[in-house]
C-alpha positions in Angstrom: 95.4 0.4 -111.9 97.7 -2.2 -113.3 99.1 -3.2 -109.9 95.9 -3.2 -107.8 95.0 -6.3 -105.7 91.9 -7.6 -104.0 92.4 -5.4 -100.9 92.8 -2.3 -103.0 89.3 -2.8 -104.6 87.8 -3.6 -101.1 89.3 -0.5 -99.6 87.8 1.5 -102.5 88.7 2.5 -106.0 87.4 5.2 -108.3 87.2 3.9 -111.9 86.4 6.1 -114.8 84.6 4.2 -117.6 83.7 5.4 -121.1 80.3 3.7 -121.4 79.7 2.3 -124.9 76.6 2.8 -126.9 73.7 0.4 -126.0 75.1 -0.6 -122.7 73.1 0.3 -119.6 74.8 1.7 -116.6 73.7 -1.4 -114.7 75.4 -3.6 -117.2 78.7 -1.7 -116.7 78.5 -2.2 -112.9 77.7 -5.9 -113.3 80.5 -6.4 -115.7 83.1 -4.7 -113.5 81.8 -6.5 -110.3 82.0 -9.8 -112.0 85.6 -9.1 -113.3 86.8 -8.0 -109.9 85.2 -10.9 -108.1 86.4 -13.5 -110.6 89.9 -12.2 -111.0 90.6 -11.9 -107.3 88.3 -14.6 -106.0 86.3 -12.1 -103.9 82.9 -13.5 -102.9 81.3 -10.2 -102.2 82.3 -6.6 -103.1 80.4 -3.4 -103.4 80.4 -1.8 -106.8 78.2 1.1 -107.9 77.9 4.0 -110.3 77.5 7.7 -109.6 74.9 8.8 -112.2 73.0 6.8 -114.8 73.6 7.2 -118.5 70.8 6.1 -120.9 71.7 3.2 -123.2 71.7 5.5 -126.2 74.2 7.8 -124.5 78.0 7.3 -124.3 80.7 8.8 -122.1 81.8 9.2 -118.6 80.5 6.8 -115.9 82.0 7.0 -112.5 82.3 3.5 -110.9 83.1 3.2 -107.2 84.2 0.0 -105.4 84.4 -1.0 -101.8 84.5 1.9 -99.3 84.6 4.4 -102.1 80.8 3.7 -102.7 80.2 5.9 -99.7 81.1 8.9 -101.9 78.6 8.1 -104.7 76.2 10.8 -103.5 79.0 13.3 -103.5 79.9 12.5 -107.1 76.3 12.5 -108.2 75.8 16.0 -106.9 78.6 17.4 -109.1 77.9 19.4 -112.3 77.8 17.4 -115.5 79.0 18.4 -119.0 77.5 16.8 -122.2 78.0 17.2 -125.9 75.5 15.9 -128.5 73.1 16.6 -131.3 69.5 17.8 -131.5 67.5 17.0 -134.6 65.0 19.8 -135.4 61.7 19.4 -137.3 60.4 16.3 -135.5 59.5 14.8 -132.1 59.5 11.4 -130.6 57.5 10.2 -127.4 60.8 9.5 -125.6 62.4 12.8 -126.8 65.3 10.7 -128.2 65.8 7.8 -130.7 64.4 5.1 -128.3 61.0 5.6 -130.0 59.9 6.4 -133.5 59.1 9.9 -134.8 55.5 10.8 -134.1 55.2 14.3 -135.5 57.0 16.4 -138.1 57.3 20.2 -138.3 58.6 22.9 -140.6 62.1 24.3 -140.0 62.0 26.9 -142.8 61.8 29.8 -140.3 64.8 28.6 -138.3 68.1 30.5 -138.6 71.5 30.0 -136.9 70.9 33.2 -135.0 67.5 32.1 -133.7 69.1 28.8 -132.6 71.8 30.5 -130.6 69.3 32.9 -129.1 67.3 29.9 -127.9 70.3 28.4 -126.2 70.9 31.6 -124.3 67.3 31.5 -123.0 67.9 28.2 -121.3 70.7 29.4 -119.1 70.2 29.6 -115.3 67.9 27.9 -112.8 64.6 26.6 -114.1 61.8 24.1 -113.6 62.1 21.1 -115.8 59.6 18.3 -116.4 61.4 14.9 -116.8 60.4 12.8 -119.8 57.9 10.0 -119.3 60.5 7.6 -120.7 62.7 7.9 -117.6 63.7 5.7 -114.6 61.9 8.0 -112.1 59.5 6.1 -109.9 55.8 7.0 -109.6 53.8 4.9 -107.1 56.4 2.2 -107.2 56.6 2.0 -111.0 59.3 3.3 -113.3 57.9 6.0 -115.6 59.2 4.3 -118.7 57.3 1.1 -117.8 54.0 3.2 -117.6 54.9 5.0 -120.8 55.4 1.7 -122.7 52.0 0.6 -121.6 50.5 3.8 -123.0 49.6 5.3 -119.6 49.9 9.0 -119.2 50.9 10.3 -115.8 51.4 13.8 -114.6 55.1 14.2 -113.9 56.2 16.8 -111.3 58.7 19.4 -112.4 62.1 19.7 -110.6 64.6 22.5 -110.2 67.6 22.3 -112.4 70.4 24.7 -113.5 72.0 25.1 -116.9 75.4 26.7 -116.3 76.6 26.8 -119.9 74.9 26.1 -123.2 77.0 26.5 -126.4 75.9 25.8 -129.9 79.0 24.4 -131.6 77.7 23.6 -135.1 74.5 24.1 -137.1 73.8 22.0 -140.1 70.0 21.9 -140.3 68.2 19.8 -139.2 71.2 18.9 -136.9 72.3 21.2 -134.1 75.5 20.3 -132.2 75.8 21.5 -128.7 77.7 21.5 -125.4 75.9 21.8 -122.1 77.1 22.1 -118.5 74.2 21.5 -116.0 73.3 20.4 -112.5 72.4 17.0 -111.2 69.0 15.7 -112.3 69.0 17.5 -115.7 67.4 15.6 -118.6 69.1 16.7 -121.8 66.2 14.9 -123.7 63.8 17.3 -122.0 66.0 20.3 -123.0 65.8 19.0 -126.6 62.0 18.9 -126.5 61.7 22.3 -124.9 64.3 23.7 -127.3 62.1 22.6 -130.3 59.0 24.2 -128.7 60.8 27.5 -128.1 61.8 27.6 -131.8 58.2 26.8 -132.7 59.1 23.5 -134.3 59.9 20.0 -132.9 63.2 18.6 -131.7 64.6 15.4 -130.3 67.9 14.3 -128.9 69.7 12.3 -131.6 73.1 11.7 -129.8 74.5 12.4 -126.4 77.9 12.0 -124.8 78.8 12.8 -121.2 82.3 14.4 -121.2 82.7 15.7 -117.6 81.5 15.1 -114.0 82.9 17.8 -111.8 86.6 17.9 -112.7 86.7 14.3 -113.9 86.9 13.9 -117.7 86.0 11.2 -120.1 89.5 11.7 -121.6 90.9 9.8 -118.6 88.3 7.0 -118.9 88.6 3.5 -120.4 86.0 1.3 -121.9 84.9 -1.9 -120.1 86.8 -4.2 -122.6 90.1 -2.3 -121.8 89.4 -2.6 -118.1 89.0 -6.3 -118.5 92.4 -6.5 -120.2 94.1 -4.4 -117.5 92.6 -6.4 -114.6 93.6 -9.7 -116.2 97.1 -8.5 -116.8 97.4 -7.4 -113.1 97.3 -11.1 -112.0 100.0 -12.2 -114.5 
């Protein structure tokens, strides 16, 4: 990446970014597009990402430039792997920390064995209802826009597949997990459904995307390091 020039980015590059907390995927794309355009004096260049990550999630974001953007759909269709934490005993409207806790429940009946049994029940193909606080469009409006207005809309379920669901640590009310799943899976919805299965509440309290297909976050860089690399390439 150190020796790339303007033509390389136009022809197409695959850039693995470790998205920081609180950044939107759109902000990452804009940042990289601006850096490439400014550094190499390119008036217009295609830059896109292959799969949105919520602002409260970190981890692997595939960025494509130039002609490589034609492969975005291919990357989006690959299985994803995540690690993160569910917090049991409470729920939030957004199923994560974007909104405040709205209900609390007992977890006195929860055991490590029942938690691992619950994870096993989520394996395979299933129907999942996406959260209201999502970027899915309904009649031209994003669901999260409607949710923030207090509107309740019936959301259609979609087919997803959970290939692997491992509980790696239990320290109640925290449950640490690793999930490998298909395109379109909302881990926040799994958190909410997980709580319901255990007859309590649950929300997603942290999330990190570690893999997309065979591509790993271990080979990714954060946007600030990308900026240093691209500036150095012109020196």
